[in-house]
C-alpha positions in Angstrom: 7.5 6.9 19.7 4.8 7.3 16.9 5.2 4.5 14.2 5.9 5.1 10.6 3.4 3.5 8.2 4.6 1.9 4.9 2.1 1.6 2.1 3.3 -0.2 -0.9 1.6 -0.7 -4.2 1.5 -0.4 -7.9 -0.5 2.9 -7.8 -1.5 2.5 -11.5 -3.2 4.9 -11.0 -3.4 6.1 -7.4 -7.1 6.7 -6.3 -9.3 7.7 -3.4 -9.3 4.0 -2.1 -5.5 4.2 -1.5 -5.7 7.7 0.0 -8.7 6.9 2.4 -6.9 3.8 3.5 -3.7 5.7 4.3 -5.6 8.5 6.1 -7.5 6.0 8.2 -4.4 4.3 9.3 -2.6 7.6 9.9 -5.4 8.9 12.2 -6.6 5.8 13.9 -3.1 4.4 14.7 -1.6 7.8 15.4 1.2 7.3 13.0 3.8 10.1 12.6 3.7 9.7 8.7 2.7 7.3 5.9 5.3 6.5 3.3 3.9 5.5 -0.2 6.3 3.0 -1.7 5.6 2.6 -5.6 6.9 -0.6 -6.9 9.0 -0.7 -10.1 8.4 -4.3 -11.2 5.9 -6.2 -9.2 6.4 -9.8 -8.7 2.7 -10.9 -8.9 1.6 -8.7 -11.7 2.5 -9.6 -15.3 2.6 -6.0 -16.6 2.2 -2.4 -15.6 0.4 0.2 -17.8 1.9 3.5 -16.8 5.6 4.0 -16.6 7.3 4.3 -13.2 7.8 8.2 -14.1 4.1 8.7 -14.8 3.1 6.8 -11.6 5.4 8.7 -9.5 4.1 11.9 -11.0 0.6 10.8 -10.1 1.6 10.0 -6.7 3.1 13.5 -6.2 -0.1 15.1 -7.4 -2.3 13.1 -5.1 -0.3 13.5 -1.8 1.9 16.6 -1.9 -0.6 18.7 -0.1 -0.9 16.4 2.9 2.3 16.9 5.1 2.0 13.5 6.8 2.2 11.7 3.4 5.5 11.1 1.8 6.7 9.1 -1.3 9.6 6.6 -0.8 11.0 5.7 -4.1 13.6 3.2 -3.1 12.0 0.4 -5.2 12.0 2.4 -8.2 15.7 2.9 -7.9 16.4 -0.8 -7.4 17.3 -3.1 -10.3 15.8 -6.2 -8.6 12.2 -7.1 -8.5 10.1 -5.4 -6.0 10.3 -7.8 -3.1 8.7 -6.3 0.0 11.1 -8.2 2.3 14.1 -6.2 0.8 12.1 -2.9 1.2 11.3 -3.4 4.9 14.9 -4.5 5.7 16.2 -1.5 4.0 13.7 0.8 5.9 14.7 -0.8 9.2 18.3 0.2 8.5 17.2 3.8 7.9 15.0 3.8 10.9 16.6 1.6 13.5 14.8 3.0 16.6 11.4 3.7 15.1 8.3 1.3 15.1 7.5 0.5 11.4 4.0 -0.6 10.4 3.6 -2.3 7.0 -0.1 -1.3 6.0 -2.0 -3.9 4.1 -5.5 -4.4 2.8 -7.1 -7.6 3.8 -6.8 -8.9 0.3 -3.1 -8.5 0.4 -2.9 -10.2 3.7 -4.9 -13.2 2.4 -2.1 -13.7 -0.3 0.8 -13.1 2.1 2.0 -16.6 2.0 2.9 -16.0 -1.7 5.3 -13.4 -0.9 9.0 -14.0 -0.7 10.3 -14.7 2.8 7.0 -13.6 4.2 7.4 -14.7 7.7 10.6 -12.7 7.9 8.7 -9.4 7.4 8.2 -9.4 11.2 11.8 -9.2 11.8 11.6 -5.7 10.5 8.0 -4.3 10.8 4.7 -4.8 12.3 1.9 -5.9 10.0 -1.3 -3.8 10.1 -4.3 -5.2 8.1 -7.2 -2.9 7.2 -10.5 -4.9 7.4 -13.6 -3.3 5.8 -16.9 -4.1 7.4 -18.6 -7.0 5.6 -15.5 -8.1 3.7 -14.8 -11.8 3.9 -11.6 -12.6 5.8 -11.1 -16.3 5.4 -7.4 -17.3 6.2 -5.9 -20.6 5.2 -4.6 -22.8 8.0 -1.0 -21.5 7.6 -2.0 -17.7 7.8 -4.4 -18.5 10.6 -1.6 -20.0 12.8 0.7 -17.0 11.8 -1.9 -14.5 12.9 -2.8 -16.3 16.1 0.8 -16.4 17.2 1.6 -12.8 16.5 -1.8 -10.9 16.8 -1.7 -7.8 18.9 -5.0 -6.9 20.6 -4.1 -3.1 21.6 -3.0 -0.6 18.9 -0.8 1.0 21.6 1.5 -1.9 21.4 2.6 -0.8 17.9 4.3 2.1 19.6 5.9 0.1 22.4 7.6 -2.4 20.1 9.7 -1.8 16.9 8.4 -4.8 15.0 7.0 -8.3 15.3 3.2 -8.0 15.7 0.2 -8.2 13.6 -2.7 -5.8 14.2 -6.3 -5.9 12.6 -7.9 -2.6 12.2 -11.4 -1.8 11.0 -11.3 0.8 8.3 -13.6 2.6 5.9 -11.8 1.2 2.8 -13.5 2.4 -0.5 -14.4 -0.2 -3.1 -12.4 1.4 -5.8 -9.9 -0.3 -8.0 -7.1 0.8 -10.4 -8.1 -1.8 -12.9 -11.7 -0.5 -13.0 -10.4 3.1 -13.4 -8.2 2.0 -16.3 -11.0 0.1 -17.9 -13.3 3.2 -17.7 -10.6 5.4 -19.3 -9.9 2.9 -22.0 -13.6 2.9 -22.9 -13.7 6.6 -23.0 -16.0 6.9 -19.9 -15.6 9.6 -17.3 -13.6 8.4 -14.2 -14.0 11.5 -12.1 -14.8 11.2 -8.4 -12.7 8.0 -8.2 -9.5 9.7 -7.9 -8.3 13.3 -7.3 -9.1 15.8 -10.1 -5.3 16.7 -10.4 -4.5 13.0 -11.0 -7.4 12.6 -13.5 -6.3 15.8 -15.4 -2.7 14.4 -15.7 -4.0 11.1 -17.0 -6.1 12.8 -19.6 -3.2 15.3 -20.6 -0.8 12.4 -21.2 -3.4 10.1 -22.6 -2.6 7.3 -20.1 -4.5 4.0 -20.3 -5.9 4.5 -23.6 -3.6 2.4 -25.8 -3.7 -0.9 -24.0 -6.3 -3.2 -22.7 -3.8 -5.2 -20.8 -5.6 -4.6 -17.3 
């Protein structure tokens, strides 16, 4: 059975880096779909700039034309902080017989040991780490042991097991950041070609990211 990909994030705003990452994973790993999971109150960020409603609207504009991309708003509906362990446990209940892959950039994996109950993620999902060529991937000792114990060498194994493995995948991740986009908009610079035109038009129409420099 084809796995479902799970891509969590702030998406403040969503940009081509997020979209290219999701598309690479979808195609290379032969996923059935990628579910974008916007967080409501991220644990490791002090503030968000756009409201959940605006970020959700931007996501719709970015992905609605791609049938394999879907929005999963369960974290926005929760009252508790956006702990990924709670999200993947909830998804496992919804998809008890489907392989689930939590899609991570290499930077996210490098800080995984700061997440709540991070080792227990593998009880619900596989971890798939996107590694861009030339990007440093220096693991601390704890994460190095974690990877060596659970690493899968063959992407086909993601379909054979429901959860429990870690797979490293080379990807064409774009060096675009939401914080840089917000900075450019705040400085009244043109941020086109970093994110879809529909997303950028919405940002300009609603004057997002112009009245705070908390980035």
